C-alpha positions as CSV (number, residue, x, y, z in Angstrom):
1,M,19.5,-37.2,-195.4
2,T,21.1,-36.9,-191.9
3,E,19.0,-33.8,-191.2
4,A,15.8,-35.6,-192.1
5,I,16.6,-38.4,-189.7
6,A,17.5,-36.0,-186.9
7,V,13.9,-34.6,-187.1
8,H,12.6,-38.2,-186.4
9,A,14.8,-38.8,-183.4
10,P,12.7,-38.9,-180.2
11,A,12.8,-35.6,-178.3
12,A,13.3,-37.4,-174.9
13,H,16.3,-39.3,-176.2
14,A,19.8,-38.2,-175.3
15,D,23.3,-39.7,-175.1
16,W,23.8,-41.4,-171.7
17,P,27.4,-42.4,-171.1
18,L,26.4,-44.9,-168.4
19,R,23.8,-46.6,-170.6
20,P,26.0,-49.5,-171.8
21,W,27.1,-50.2,-168.2
22,A,23.6,-49.9,-166.9
23,L,22.1,-52.2,-169.5
24,A,25.0,-54.7,-169.1
25,V,24.3,-54.9,-165.4
26,L,20.5,-55.1,-165.9
27,L,20.6,-57.9,-168.5
28,G,23.5,-59.7,-166.8
29,V,21.5,-59.9,-163.5
30,A,18.4,-60.9,-165.5
31,G,20.4,-63.7,-167.1
32,L,21.6,-64.9,-163.7
33,A,17.9,-64.9,-162.5
34,V,16.8,-66.9,-165.5
35,H,19.6,-69.5,-164.7
36,L,18.6,-69.8,-161.1
37,L,14.9,-70.1,-161.9
38,S,15.2,-72.5,-164.8
39,D,15.6,-76.3,-164.3
40,W,16.6,-77.3,-167.8
41,N,17.3,-81.0,-166.8
42,A,13.8,-81.5,-165.5
43,A,11.3,-83.2,-167.8
44,D,8.6,-80.6,-167.0
45,M,9.4,-77.2,-165.7
46,P,7.0,-76.1,-162.9
47,P,4.7,-73.3,-164.1
48,W,5.9,-70.8,-161.4
49,R,9.5,-71.3,-162.6
50,A,8.6,-70.9,-166.2
51,A,6.6,-67.7,-165.4
52,L,9.3,-66.1,-163.5
53,A,12.0,-67.0,-166.1
54,A,9.8,-65.5,-168.8
55,A,9.3,-62.4,-166.7
56,F,13.1,-62.0,-166.3
57,V,13.7,-62.4,-170.0
58,F,11.1,-60.1,-171.5
59,G,10.7,-57.5,-168.8
60,P,14.4,-56.4,-168.6
61,L,14.6,-56.5,-172.4
62,A,11.6,-54.2,-172.8
63,L,13.2,-51.9,-170.2
64,A,16.5,-51.9,-172.0
65,F,14.9,-50.7,-175.2
66,T,12.9,-48.0,-173.6
67,V,14.6,-46.6,-170.6
68,E,16.2,-43.1,-170.7
69,R,18.2,-41.3,-168.0
70,I,15.5,-38.6,-167.6
71,R,12.5,-40.9,-168.4
72,W,12.4,-44.2,-166.5
73,Q,9.1,-44.3,-164.7
74,E,6.9,-45.0,-167.7
75,P,9.4,-47.5,-169.2
76,L,9.5,-49.3,-165.9
77,V,5.7,-49.7,-165.9
78,F,5.7,-50.8,-169.5
79,A,8.4,-53.4,-168.8
80,G,6.4,-54.6,-165.8
81,L,3.4,-55.1,-168.1
82,V,5.5,-57.0,-170.7
83,A,6.9,-59.2,-167.9
84,L,3.4,-59.9,-166.6
85,V,2.0,-60.8,-170.0
86,M,4.8,-63.2,-171.0
87,A,4.9,-64.7,-167.5
88,G,1.2,-65.4,-167.8
89,I,1.6,-67.1,-171.2
90,A,4.6,-69.1,-169.9
91,W,2.5,-70.2,-166.9
92,R,-0.4,-71.2,-169.2
93,V,1.9,-73.1,-171.6
94,T,3.7,-75.1,-168.9
95,S,0.6,-76.0,-167.0
96,A,-1.4,-77.0,-170.1
97,G,0.0,-80.5,-170.2
98,D,-1.7,-82.3,-173.1
99,R,-5.0,-80.6,-172.7
100,Y,-4.4,-78.2,-175.5
101,A,-2.9,-78.5,-179.0
102,D,-1.6,-75.1,-179.9
103,E,0.6,-73.9,-177.0
104,P,3.4,-72.6,-179.3
105,F,1.0,-70.3,-181.0
106,W,0.1,-68.6,-177.7
107,V,3.8,-67.8,-177.3
108,A,4.0,-66.5,-180.9
109,A,0.9,-64.3,-180.3
110,G,2.4,-62.8,-177.2
111,L,5.7,-62.1,-179.0
112,V,3.8,-60.4,-181.8
113,A,1.8,-58.3,-179.4
114,I,4.9,-57.0,-177.4
115,T,6.9,-56.5,-180.6
116,L,4.2,-54.2,-182.0
117,A,3.6,-52.5,-178.7
118,L,7.3,-51.6,-178.2
119,P,7.6,-48.9,-181.0
120,L,4.1,-47.7,-180.2
121,F,5.1,-47.1,-176.6
122,Q,8.4,-45.5,-177.6
123,A,6.5,-43.1,-179.9
124,G,4.2,-42.2,-177.0
125,F,1.0,-43.8,-178.2
126,H,-0.1,-44.5,-174.6
127,R,-0.3,-40.7,-174.1
128,L,-1.1,-39.3,-177.6
129,R,-3.3,-42.1,-178.9
130,W,-4.2,-41.4,-182.5
131,R,-2.3,-38.2,-182.5
132,T,1.0,-40.2,-182.3
133,A,3.4,-39.1,-185.0
134,Y,3.8,-41.7,-187.7
135,D,7.4,-40.8,-188.3
136,Q,8.3,-41.4,-184.7
137,T,6.7,-44.9,-184.8
138,H,8.3,-45.8,-188.1
139,F,11.7,-44.5,-186.8
140,H,11.5,-46.8,-183.7
141,V,10.5,-49.8,-185.7
142,W,13.7,-49.6,-187.8
143,T,16.1,-48.5,-185.1
144,D,14.8,-51.2,-182.7
145,A,15.4,-53.9,-185.4
146,I,18.8,-52.6,-186.3
147,S,20.1,-52.1,-182.7
148,G,18.7,-55.5,-181.6
149,A,20.3,-57.3,-184.5
150,G,23.6,-55.4,-183.9
151,A,23.6,-56.3,-180.2
152,L,22.8,-60.0,-181.1
153,A,25.8,-60.0,-183.5
154,F,28.1,-58.5,-180.9
155,T,27.0,-61.2,-178.4
156,G,27.9,-63.9,-180.9
157,V,31.3,-62.3,-181.5
158,S,31.9,-62.0,-177.8
159,W,31.2,-65.7,-177.3
160,L,33.6,-66.5,-180.1
161,L,36.4,-64.5,-178.4
162,A,35.6,-66.1,-175.0
163,V,35.9,-69.6,-176.5
164,L,39.2,-68.7,-178.2
165,L,40.6,-67.3,-175.0
166,A,39.6,-70.4,-173.1
167,A,41.3,-72.6,-175.6
168,L,44.4,-70.4,-175.5
169,F,44.7,-70.7,-171.8
170,S,44.0,-74.4,-171.9
171,A,47.0,-74.8,-174.3
172,I,49.3,-73.8,-171.4
173,D,47.5,-76.0,-168.9
174,I,45.4,-73.1,-167.3
175,D,41.9,-74.6,-167.4
176,V,40.2,-72.2,-165.1
177,V,38.9,-70.0,-168.0
178,E,37.5,-73.0,-169.9
179,N,35.9,-74.4,-166.8
180,V,34.2,-71.1,-166.1
181,V,33.0,-70.7,-169.7
182,D,31.5,-74.2,-169.5
183,E,29.4,-73.2,-166.5
184,A,25.7,-72.6,-167.2
185,W,25.5,-69.6,-164.9
186,F,28.4,-67.9,-166.7
187,G,26.7,-68.4,-170.1
188,W,23.6,-66.6,-169.0
189,I,25.4,-63.7,-167.3
190,F,27.9,-63.3,-170.1
191,S,25.2,-63.3,-172.8
192,G,23.0,-60.9,-171.0
193,A,25.9,-58.5,-170.2
194,A,27.3,-58.6,-173.7
195,F,23.9,-58.0,-175.3
196,G,23.1,-55.2,-172.8
197,A,26.5,-53.4,-173.3
198,A,26.2,-53.6,-177.1
199,L,22.5,-52.4,-177.0
200,G,23.5,-49.5,-174.7
201,V,26.2,-48.4,-177.2
202,L,23.9,-48.6,-180.1
203,R,21.0,-46.8,-178.4
204,N,23.4,-43.9,-177.7
205,Q,23.9,-43.6,-181.5
206,L,20.3,-43.4,-182.7
207,K,21.1,-40.5,-185.1
208,I,23.7,-42.6,-186.8
209,I,21.4,-45.6,-186.8
210,G,18.7,-43.4,-188.3
211,T,21.1,-42.6,-191.1
212,L,21.8,-46.3,-191.6
213,Q,18.0,-46.7,-191.7
214,S,17.8,-44.4,-194.6
215,V,20.5,-46.3,-196.4
216,V,18.7,-49.6,-195.8
217,M,15.4,-48.2,-197.1
218,L,17.2,-46.8,-200.2
219,V,18.5,-50.3,-201.0
220,F,15.1,-51.9,-200.4
221,S,13.4,-49.3,-202.6
222,I,15.7,-50.4,-205.4
223,I,14.8,-54.0,-204.9
224,A,11.1,-52.9,-205.2
225,V,11.5,-52.2,-208.9
226,P,12.2,-55.8,-210.1
227,L,9.7,-57.3,-207.7
228,A,7.0,-54.9,-208.9
229,A,7.7,-55.8,-212.5
230,A,7.6,-59.5,-211.7
231,L,4.3,-59.2,-209.9
232,A,2.8,-57.1,-212.7
233,I,3.7,-59.9,-215.2
234,F,2.3,-62.5,-212.8
235,L,-1.0,-60.7,-212.4
236,L,-1.3,-60.1,-216.1
237,A,-0.6,-63.8,-216.8
238,V,-3.4,-64.8,-214.3
239,L,-5.8,-62.5,-216.0
240,A,-4.9,-63.8,-219.5
241,S,-5.1,-67.5,-218.4
242,G,-8.4,-67.0,-216.6
243,I,-9.5,-67.5,-213.0
244,A,-9.3,-71.3,-213.4
245,V,-5.6,-71.2,-213.2
246,L,-5.8,-69.3,-209.9
247,W,-8.4,-71.8,-208.6
248,N,-6.2,-74.7,-209.5
249,A,-3.3,-73.2,-207.7
250,T,-5.2,-73.2,-204.4
251,E,-5.4,-77.0,-204.3
252,S,-1.8,-77.1,-202.9
253,P,-0.5,-75.4,-199.7
254,T,2.5,-74.1,-201.6
255,P,0.8,-71.1,-203.2
256,L,-0.4,-70.1,-199.7
257,L,3.2,-70.0,-198.4
258,L,4.5,-68.3,-201.5
259,S,1.8,-65.7,-201.7
260,V,2.1,-64.7,-198.0
261,A,5.9,-64.5,-198.3
262,V,5.7,-62.3,-201.4
263,A,3.0,-60.2,-199.8
264,V,5.2,-59.6,-196.8
265,A,8.1,-58.7,-199.0
266,G,5.9,-56.3,-200.9
267,F,4.7,-54.7,-197.6
268,V,8.3,-54.1,-196.5
269,L,9.4,-52.7,-199.9
270,V,6.4,-50.3,-200.2
271,N,7.2,-48.8,-196.8
272,A,10.9,-48.6,-197.8
273,V,9.8,-46.3,-200.7
274,I,7.1,-44.2,-199.0
275,R,9.3,-43.5,-195.9
276,N,8.0,-41.4,-193.1
277,A,6.6,-38.5,-195.1
278,D,6.0,-37.3,-198.6
279,H,9.0,-35.0,-198.6
280,E,11.3,-37.9,-197.9
281,V,10.1,-40.0,-200.9
282,S,12.4,-40.2,-203.8
283,A,11.6,-38.1,-206.8
284,N,12.4,-41.0,-209.1
285,R,9.3,-41.9,-211.0
286,V,10.3,-45.5,-211.4
287,L,10.5,-46.0,-207.7
288,R,7.2,-44.3,-207.1
289,W,5.4,-46.4,-209.7
290,A,7.1,-49.6,-208.4
291,A,5.7,-48.8,-204.9
292,L,2.2,-48.2,-206.4
293,V,2.3,-51.6,-208.2
294,L,3.4,-53.4,-205.0
295,A,0.7,-51.7,-203.0
296,L,-1.9,-52.8,-205.4
297,A,-0.5,-56.3,-205.7
298,I,-0.5,-57.1,-202.0
299,F,-4.3,-57.5,-201.9
300,P,-4.5,-60.1,-204.8
301,L,-1.7,-62.1,-203.2
302,A,-3.4,-62.0,-199.8
303,L,-6.7,-63.0,-201.5
304,L,-4.9,-66.0,-203.1
305,A,-3.7,-67.0,-199.6
306,A,-7.3,-66.7,-198.3
307,V,-8.8,-68.8,-201.1
308,S,-6.1,-71.4,-200.6
309,T,-6.8,-71.5,-196.9
310,G,-10.5,-71.7,-197.5
311,T,-10.1,-74.5,-200.0
312,R,-8.1,-76.6,-197.5
313,V,-10.6,-75.9,-194.7
314,A,-13.5,-76.9,-197.0
315,E,-11.7,-80.2,-197.9
316,Y,-10.2,-81.2,-194.6
317,G,-12.1,-79.1,-192.0
318,L,-10.7,-77.1,-189.2
319,S,-7.6,-77.8,-187.1
320,P,-5.8,-75.6,-184.5
321,E,-3.0,-74.9,-187.1
322,R,-5.6,-73.9,-189.8
323,L,-7.4,-71.6,-187.4
324,W,-4.2,-69.8,-186.6
325,G,-3.5,-69.7,-190.3
326,I,-6.9,-68.1,-190.9
327,V,-6.0,-65.4,-188.4
328,A,-2.7,-64.7,-190.1
329,V,-4.3,-64.6,-193.5
330,A,-7.1,-62.3,-192.2
331,V,-4.4,-59.8,-191.1
332,A,-2.7,-60.0,-194.5
333,V,-6.0,-59.4,-196.3
334,A,-6.7,-56.4,-194.0
335,Y,-3.3,-54.9,-194.9
336,G,-3.8,-55.7,-198.6
337,M,-7.2,-54.2,-198.7
338,A,-6.0,-51.0,-197.0
339,Y,-3.1,-50.7,-199.5
340,F,-5.4,-51.4,-202.4
341,I,-8.0,-48.9,-201.5
342,A,-5.5,-46.1,-200.6
343,P,-4.5,-45.3,-204.3
344,I,-8.1,-45.7,-205.5
345,R,-9.8,-43.3,-203.0
346,G,-8.0,-40.2,-204.1
347,R,-7.2,-41.3,-207.6
348,L,-3.5,-41.6,-206.7
349,T,-3.5,-38.3,-204.9
350,G,-2.1,-38.6,-201.4
351,W,-2.2,-42.4,-201.5
352,M,1.2,-42.7,-199.6
353,D,-0.1,-40.7,-196.7
354,R,-3.2,-42.9,-196.5
355,V,-1.0,-46.0,-196.5
356,R,1.0,-44.5,-193.5
357,T,-2.3,-43.9,-191.7
358,A,-3.4,-47.4,-192.4
359,N,-0.1,-48.7,-191.0
360,M,-0.7,-47.0,-187.7
361,H,-4.3,-48.2,-187.4
362,L,-3.6,-51.8,-188.5
363,A,-0.5,-52.1,-186.2
364,V,-2.6,-51.1,-183.2
365,A,-5.4,-53.5,-184.2
366,T,-3.0,-56.4,-184.9
367,C,-1.3,-55.8,-181.5
368,G,-4.7,-55.9,-179.8
369,L,-5.7,-59.0,-181.7
370,A,-2.5,-60.8,-180.9
371,F,-2.8,-59.9,-177.2
372,V,-6.4,-61.2,-177.1
373,L,-5.5,-64.5,-178.8
374,A,-2.6,-65.0,-176.3
375,L,-5.2,-64.9,-173.5
376,P,-7.1,-68.1,-172.3
377,L,-10.3,-67.0,-174.1
378,F,-10.4,-69.3,-177.1
379,D,-9.7,-73.0,-177.4
380,F,-8.9,-73.6,-181.0
381,G,-8.6,-77.4,-180.3
382,A,-12.2,-77.6,-179.1
383,I,-13.5,-75.5,-182.0
384,S,-11.7,-77.7,-184.5
385,A,-12.8,-80.9,-182.8
386,R,-16.5,-79.9,-182.9
387,N,-16.1,-79.0,-186.6
388,Q,-14.4,-82.3,-187.5
389,I,-17.0,-84.4,-185.6
390,A,-19.8,-82.4,-187.2
391,R,-18.4,-83.1,-190.7
392,L,-18.3,-86.8,-189.8
393,E,-21.8,-87.0,-188.4
394,S,-23.3,-85.0,-191.3
395,G,-21.7,-87.3,-193.8
396,R,-19.6,-84.6,-195.4
397,V,-16.6,-86.9,-194.8
398,A,-16.7,-90.7,-195.1
399,V,-15.8,-92.9,-192.2
400,D,-12.8,-94.3,-194.2
401,D,-11.6,-90.8,-194.9
402,F,-11.9,-89.5,-191.3
403,D,-8.7,-89.1,-189.4
404,F,-9.6,-90.5,-186.0
405,D,-5.9,-90.4,-185.0
406,A,-5.8,-86.6,-185.4
407,L,-8.5,-86.2,-182.8
408,R,-6.5,-88.3,-180.5
409,W,-3.2,-86.5,-180.9
410,E,-3.7,-83.0,-182.4
411,F,-6.8,-81.5,-180.8
412,G,-6.0,-81.7,-177.1
413,E,-8.4,-82.8,-174.5
414,A,-11.4,-81.7,-176.5
415,G,-10.4,-84.1,-179.3
416,R,-10.1,-87.0,-176.9
417,E,-13.4,-86.2,-175.3
418,G,-14.9,-86.1,-178.8
419,L,-13.4,-89.6,-179.5
420,A,-14.9,-90.9,-176.3
421,R,-18.4,-89.7,-177.3
422,L,-17.9,-91.3,-180.8
423,A,-16.8,-94.6,-179.1
424,K,-20.1,-94.7,-177.2
425,G,-22.2,-93.8,-180.2
426,S,-24.7,-96.0,-182.1
427,D,-22.6,-96.3,-185.3
428,A,-20.7,-99.6,-184.7
429,E,-17.9,-98.9,-187.3
430,V,-17.3,-95.3,-186.0
431,A,-17.4,-96.5,-182.4
432,E,-14.8,-99.2,-183.1
433,L,-12.4,-96.9,-185.0
434,A,-12.8,-94.1,-182.3
435,A,-12.1,-96.6,-179.5
436,G,-9.0,-97.9,-181.4
437,A,-7.6,-94.4,-181.8
438,L,-8.4,-93.5,-178.2
439,A,-6.5,-96.5,-177.0
440,Q,-3.3,-95.6,-178.9
441,E,-0.2,-94.9,-176.7
442,A,1.9,-93.4,-179.4
443,R,1.2,-92.0,-182.8
444,T,3.3,-93.7,-185.4
445,Y,2.3,-91.7,-188.5
446,R,1.3,-88.1,-188.6
447,D,0.4,-87.3,-192.2
448,V,-3.3,-87.6,-193.2
449,E,-3.8,-90.4,-195.8
450,R,-6.4,-90.0,-198.5
451,G,-9.3,-92.4,-198.4
452,T,-8.6,-93.7,-201.9
453,E,-5.0,-94.5,-200.9
454,R,-6.2,-96.3,-197.8
455,N,-8.8,-98.3,-199.8
456,E,-6.2,-99.3,-202.3
457,R,-4.0,-100.7,-199.5
458,L,-7.0,-102.6,-197.9
459,A,-7.8,-104.0,-201.3
460,N,-4.2,-105.4,-201.4
461,L,-4.8,-107.3,-198.2
462,R,-5.8,-111.0,-198.3
463,M,-6.6,-112.7,-194.9
464,Q,-6.3,-116.5,-195.0
465,F,-8.4,-117.2,-191.9
466,E,-12.1,-117.0,-191.0
467,D,-12.0,-115.6,-187.4
468,E,-14.1,-112.4,-187.8
469,T,-12.7,-110.8,-184.6
470,L,-9.1,-111.4,-185.7
471,R,-10.0,-110.1,-189.2
472,R,-11.3,-106.9,-187.8
473,H,-8.2,-106.4,-185.7
474,V,-5.9,-107.0,-188.7
475,E,-8.0,-104.8,-191.0
476,N,-7.9,-101.9,-188.5
477,H,-4.2,-102.3,-188.0
478,V,-3.6,-102.1,-191.8
479,R,-6.0,-99.2,-192.0
480,A,-4.1,-97.2,-189.4
481,S,-0.6,-98.2,-190.7
482,P,0.1,-96.4,-194.0
483,W,3.3,-98.3,-194.6
484,R,1.4,-101.6,-194.7
485,C,0.1,-103.3,-197.9
486,D,1.3,-100.9,-200.5
487,N,1.7,-104.1,-202.6
488,P,-0.2,-107.4,-202.4
489,C,0.0,-108.7,-198.8
490,V,-1.3,-111.7,-197.0
491,A,-2.2,-112.2,-193.3
492,L,-1.7,-115.6,-191.8
493,D,-3.0,-116.7,-188.4
494,A,-0.1,-118.3,-186.5
495,G,-2.1,-119.1,-183.4
496,A,-1.9,-117.9,-179.8
497,G,1.5,-117.0,-178.3
498,D,2.8,-117.6,-174.8
499,N,1.2,-114.3,-173.7
500,G,-2.2,-115.3,-174.9
501,R,-2.2,-112.8,-177.8
502,R,-2.9,-114.0,-181.3
503,R,0.1,-113.9,-183.6
504,V,-0.4,-112.8,-187.2
505,A,2.2,-112.9,-190.0
506,L,1.8,-110.0,-192.5
507,V,3.6,-111.1,-195.7
508,E,4.5,-108.4,-198.2
509,D,7.1,-108.4,-200.9
510,G,8.4,-111.7,-199.6
511,R,9.1,-110.2,-196.2
512,I,7.3,-111.0,-193.0
513,A,6.1,-108.7,-190.2
514,W,4.9,-110.3,-187.0
515,E,2.1,-108.7,-185.1
516,E,0.3,-109.7,-181.9
517,F,-3.4,-108.9,-181.2
518,D,-5.4,-109.0,-178.0
519,L,-8.8,-110.1,-179.2
520,A,-10.4,-109.2,-175.9
521,G,-9.3,-105.5,-176.3
522,P,-10.3,-102.8,-178.8
523,A,-9.4,-103.4,-182.5
524,D,-6.5,-101.1,-182.5
525,Q,-3.1,-101.5,-184.0
526,P,-0.6,-103.5,-181.9
527,A,2.4,-101.9,-180.2
528,V,5.5,-102.4,-182.3
529,T,8.8,-101.0,-181.1
530,A,11.2,-99.3,-183.5
531,A,13.8,-101.9,-182.9
532,R,11.4,-104.8,-183.6
533,E,10.1,-103.0,-186.7
534,A,13.7,-102.6,-188.0
535,A,14.4,-106.3,-187.3
536,I,11.2,-107.3,-189.1
537,R,12.1,-105.3,-192.2
538,A,15.7,-106.5,-192.3
539,E,16.9,-107.4,-195.8
540,F,17.2,-111.0,-196.8
541,D,16.8,-113.2,-199.9
542,A,13.0,-113.2,-200.3
543,P,10.9,-115.0,-202.8
544,N,9.1,-113.0,-205.4
545,Q,5.5,-112.4,-204.2
546,R,2.7,-111.6,-206.6
547,A,-1.0,-110.9,-206.1
548,G,-1.9,-114.5,-206.8
549,S,0.9,-116.1,-204.9
550,Q,0.2,-119.1,-202.7
551,V,1.2,-118.0,-199.2
552,E,1.0,-120.7,-196.5
553,I,2.4,-122.0,-193.2
554,R,3.9,-125.5,-193.5
555,E,4.9,-128.0,-190.9
556,W,8.6,-129.1,-190.7
557,T,10.9,-129.6,-187.8
558,G,9.7,-126.1,-187.0
559,R,7.3,-123.7,-188.7
560,R,8.0,-120.9,-191.3
561,V,6.2,-119.1,-194.1
562,Y,6.2,-120.3,-197.7
563,I,5.5,-118.3,-200.9
564,D,4.7,-120.4,-203.9
565,G,6.3,-123.3,-202.2
566,Q,9.5,-121.3,-201.4
567,P,10.5,-120.6,-197.8
568,A,10.3,-117.0,-196.8
569,G,11.9,-115.4,-193.7
570,D,13.3,-117.2,-190.7
571,P,11.5,-120.0,-188.9
572,F,9.4,-118.7,-186.0
573,E,9.2,-122.0,-184.2
């Protein structure tokens, strides 16, 4: 096993006694630079600071994983490109403000791109192109993961020792160590130096790590057997139950998450069995058949995720998150299809080698796709906003079911521009709801409520006044507040307050919530602070309120609410 791994070790790699010291200094200085460039106390970091901080995080890390004593020019260029890409993404994210809705996904796409590019570069893809040896790429994928995880664990242990030493010195009234450890600059330098030193030691032991890689893949290949058996039973059960059971499963997002997770696990375990070449694959027939079953099962699982995603898009339309989900599912389907076709093309002959070839091609394609998506070429918020508005205008979604708040808060500037157009449209109801959503200063509820549930709440509402403007304000407030009127509720007009706004008592379950409405403004929900809402909902002895209860405001030395002749709540005057 050790000899096989030695063949996969990169030819340019050699032990470098100064590597731990060099990487400790490199990443320690990078940590200090990040500390000096970052202003963590500021509400918004200036884009130039964020860009330089990202460059000093990812550029030195890329150099640490790739530099060799006799080969440093190309790694330096590669690290510079990585720093440039991540700096550009950081600049774009911090300068985006609220104009976009999917900034975290840009960062995720950049990380995926550089993570895939790293082993490809280490294997020499930039020079060899498609002649790059698969075993070299696969070797670097595993050794990078193992050495990175090991260096991270060493950094954590180092911090534990530093904290213990600081506490030990503090016990004898020597606080200088604890004071230094508490400094932000020390944390960045110490973390970078510890990670670099550990990474340098581990990178000098790639042959040993390669042996550990074989052990890990052996353990994973054993796990492949029960997973393959379980998936075979699952697929047979689906075939026996009919396609309807599969279609019903796509109504919930849970199958999407489960199928993607199992597909990823299957991908990892298949590659743990097929290794770098046919001569490394175990002769155990059970393991070989388990790998074949998993390879064939990835595609149906990815297809289930695709159908689930398509079902939700058809029902709710596009959103930035769903568009990114479509991209992820498309990649999963591509891998699944490649793994499914590989055994069929040659009638099981040489299918493992075709899977390895597919891995190389798909890794390059995924890297390129992630890089393109990280660039400012597509605005998923604008695409989603156009789709949602088109669904509304075409009648595919009813006005009561349309989530105007989502356009205000989840689609960036494109969503707000779409709301502004709807607010100026000819449809009075749509215009009023769009204007109300556009005027919101804070979103109080994020989940999308089904139209039937909203209609049930509105049916519970009884307004005991005739003012049409006020009725419209109260109705829109209840429509936009999913916590209102789950049970029979009554709205009472308490007249104008000192600030000129109309006061309304919303009575539900014997409890009173006071709201104020500016009838001259848009019919949006009033601003209610969390403290006031908590006070409104405070527990007290409340009368039993039914659907037909008589709810009224009575005169006394002051005024208060009565339910069936019983006082409810505290007097408000």
